[in-house]
Residue, then its C-alpha position, 0 to 999 in steps of 0.5 A: m479484447p485479448r490484447a487489452r486483457s494481456l496488457f491489463w495483466a502486464v500492468v498488474g504484474l509490473a505494479t506487483v513487481v515494483r512494489v513487492v521487490p522493494a518491500i522485501r529488500r528495502p531497510l526499515q524507514v524512519d516513519e515505519a519504525y515510528t509507526l511500529h514503535t507507536a503501535a506496540m504501545p498499550l492502546a490507551q497510550i496509542l490514542r493519547t499519542l495520536r491525539e497529542l502528536d499525530v493527525h491520522p485517524p486511529l483505525f490504522w494504528i489500532v489494526l497495526h496494534a493487533v498485528e504487533a500483538a500477534h508478532i507478525p513480521d514487518v515484511v508481512v505488513r509491508l507485503f500486505m500494504a503492497a497488495l493494497g497498492v496493487a489493488t488500487v491500480v486495478v480499481l483505478f483501471f476499472i473506474v477509468r474504463m467505466w468513465h472513459s475507455e479501455n485504452a485510457a484505463l490502461i494508460a492510467a493504470f500503467c501510470a499509477a503502477v510506475m509512479p515512484s511516490l505511489i510505489f514508495y508509499d504503497i509499501t511503507 
């Protein structure tokens, strides 16, 4: 058990590093700029824009609108998204462990921790 616990924390640490470092260092992506631009609009305009030009549900945009109104730096939003990404790796571990075994859960969590597409979208 102590070995499995150490491996679990190593996977969580790896997931954290591979998300936080690019979140801090990578320049703003086009999608992120569009999202921040849209979120800075008045709320009625955001909803109109989403209805006409986007397919995503409005809750994310409304929350981001409040973040923009509070003038929270973009890097803080990225770090919050990275934290959610790390949390999903942890949740995946516990779900797989519940369904199968601790070894399977460690493998699944490791794969989620280092999957390039998850890393990219977890900080965007």
